[in-house]
VOBA-1610 file (N, C-alpha, C; in pm, whole numbers, padded with zeros to 5 digits, always signed):
BEGIN
Tyr+02834+09665+04652Tyr+02820+09512+04598Tyr+02683+09441+04577Tyr+02671+09530+04419Tyr+02542+09413+04372Tyr+02568+09309+04259Ser+02453+09235+04315Ser+02456+09151+04213Ser+02435+09190+03995Val+02492+09081+03966Val+02497+09147+03812Val+02330+09190+03790Gly+02217+09205+03877Gly+02064+09093+03766Gly+02072+09277+03915Gln+02108+09288+03985Gln+02063+09390+04021Gln+02068+09584+03953Leu+02213+09571+03938Leu+02267+09662+03844Leu+02201+09691+03744Gly+02148+09510+03613Gly+02041+09511+03534Gly+01959+09611+03594His+01823+09597+03714His+01785+09692+03698His+01765+09825+03779Leu+01902+09851+03827Leu+01943+09948+03839Leu+01927+10029+03641Leu+01960+09983+03600Leu+01988+10028+03467Leu+01858+10097+03405Arg+01790+09986+03426Arg+01637+09973+03347Arg+01582+10064+03405Thr+01537+10095+03526Thr+01408+10174+03599Thr+01514+10323+03584Lys+01668+10330+03524Lys+01727+10477+03538Lys+01764+10544+03618Gln+01802+10440+03727Gln+01816+10478+03828Gln+01991+10541+03819Ile+02091+10463+03754Ile+02180+10512+03729Ile+02175+10416+03568Thr+02311+10549+03510Thr+02348+10470+03354Thr+02466+10405+03363Ser+02389+10385+03224Ser+02552+10286+03228Ser+02715+10358+03222Val+02674+10440+03144Val+02812+10532+03119Val+02892+10552+03253Glu+02796+10639+03405Glu+02767+10584+03539Glu+02856+10453+03622Leu+02815+10354+03598Leu+02849+10275+03659Leu+02964+10192+03507Thr+03002+10256+03483Thr+03108+10215+03423Thr+03254+10245+03446Arg+03195+10423+03436Arg+03301+10496+03545Arg+03338+10423+03673Phe+03228+10399+03738Phe+03236+10366+03881Phe+03328+10273+03891Phe+03376+10105+03784Phe+03384+10061+03774Phe+03566+10062+03725Leu+03539+10160+03655Leu+03723+10174+03560Leu+03743+10265+03691Asp+03711+10334+03795Asp+03776+10470+03881Asp+03843+10290+03966Arg+03720+10214+03995Arg+03768+10057+04076Arg+03902+10022+04050Leu+03923+09953+03941Leu+03946+09906+03815Leu+04190+09970+03882Lys+04117+10130+03865Lys+04287+10230+03852Lys+04326+10176+03973Thr+04259+10215+04115Thr+04245+10235+04259Thr+04280+10079+04274Tyr+04253+09960+04215Tyr+04321+09819+04341Tyr+04396+09753+04190Asn+04453+09792+04093Asn+04506+09767+04019Asn+04607+09732+04022Pro+04738+09802+04069Pro+04834+09865+04103Pro+04875+09747+04228Gln+04842+09675+04317Gln+04861+09562+04398Gln+04727+09440+04365Leu+04636+09418+04263Leu+04587+09294+04221Leu+04626+09278+04137Leu+04689+09355+04021Leu+04719+09344+03892Leu+04590+09274+03794Cys+04489+09358+03801Cys+04355+09323+03751Cys+04349+09359+03663Val+04450+09404+03521Val+04417+09410+03388Val+04528+09379+03289Val+04558+09373+03236Val+04655+09428+03168Val+04667+09536+03044Thr+04565+09567+03013Thr+04514+09680+02891Thr+04369+09740+02962Leu+04361+09862+03010Leu+04281+09934+03047Leu+04202+09992+02928Thr+04044+09934+02870Thr+03985+09977+02724Thr+03927+10127+02787Glu+03955+10175+02854Glu+03911+10276+02949Glu+03769+10392+02774Asp+03893+10426+02730Asp+03768+10478+02582Asp+03733+10397+02552Leu+03710+10344+02493Leu+03631+10169+02404Leu+03500+10150+02524Ala+03542+10126+02638Ala+03431+10106+02748Ala+03325+10210+02729Leu+03358+10340+02743Leu+03288+10473+02789Leu+03230+10457+02656Glu+03296+10422+02513Glu+03218+10495+02426Glu+03117+10345+02383Gln+03128+10238+02432Gln+03005+10136+02447Gln+02891+10223+02535Ala+02972+10191+02698Ala+02841+10263+02754Ala+02732+10416+02767Arg+02790+10460+02659Arg+02733+10518+02602Arg+02621+10492+02511Arg+02681+10405+02429Arg+02574+10325+02292Arg+02504+10302+02390Ala+02519+10276+02477Ala+02428+10120+02548Ala+02317+10235+02641Asp+02311+10338+02684Asp+02269+10414+02760Asp+02106+10511+02599Ala+02254+10523+02500Ala+02145+10562+02376Ala+02048+10489+02330Glu+02093+10363+02399Glu+01949+10295+02294Glu+01812+10168+02392Met+01937+10238+02501Met+01790+10241+02630Met+01727+10314+02659Lys+01778+10441+02594Lys+01689+10603+02643Lys+01531+10555+02529Ala+01628+10496+02398Ala+01530+10534+02302Ala+01364+10374+02253Gly+01453+10293+02415Gly+01352+10142+02445Gly+01401+10053+02321Lys+01516+10090+02310Lys+01571+09923+02213Lys+01626+09898+02355Leu+01597+09801+02423Leu+01684+09713+02575Leu+01765+09554+02447Arg+01843+09509+02502Arg+01892+09415+02403Arg+01880+09268+02543Gly+01872+09289+02624Gly+01842+09187+02713Gly+01866+09253+02859Pro+01916+09193+02960Pro+01862+09191+03095Pro+02061+09242+03124Leu+02141+09209+03015Leu+02332+09261+03027Leu+02307+09348+02969His+02240+09371+02892His+02197+09562+02831His+02289+09629+02952Gly+02413+09742+02870Gly+02484+09815+02920Gly+02497+09788+03078Ile+02548+09621+03134Ile+02622+09607+03206Ile+02790+09602+03187Pro+02875+09722+03227Pro+03028+09690+03216Pro+03093+09538+03218Tyr+03156+09471+03148Tyr+03249+09367+03154Tyr+03383+09409+03126Gly+03428+09268+03190Gly+03578+09251+03137Gly+03632+09159+03182Ala+03710+09092+03052Ala+03764+08983+02969Ala+03895+08941+03075Lys+03929+09013+03066Lys+04103+09002+03103Lys+04130+08857+02998Asp+04169+08747+03049Asp+04318+08680+02958Asp+04170+08601+02881Leu+04065+08591+02899Leu+03970+08502+02798Leu+03988+08543+02702Leu+04022+08657+02653Leu+03989+08621+02561Leu+04136+08691+02422Ala+04166+08686+02263Ala+04267+08763+02201Ala+04155+08811+02117Lys+04241+08940+02151Lys+04208+09076+01987Lys+04290+09151+01962Arg+04295+09119+01799Arg+04420+09218+01706Arg+04430+09338+01838Gly+04551+09390+01837Gly+04621+09545+01919Gly+04610+09555+02024Tyr+04556+09459+02107Tyr+04559+09415+02263Tyr+04670+09304+02337Lys+04760+09273+02429Lys+04845+09237+02458Lys+04782+09190+02524
//
């Protein structure tokens, strides 16, 4: 149970990758979603694609800010064409 700031530090110091962090949270969602109904549409492929891109950017020295590489869920806060 790390804070977002702590997770950002782990990413910036290369103690974990965005892909590893994203997989951790995707697995957690898959485990608990049946009981908690955390998500309507799990966009696993999109999340991993974005995580790979973030890792490549960070490796190239392009840091976009303290949240770069941190996975997030929008739940029902946003509407996106093609998704429930």
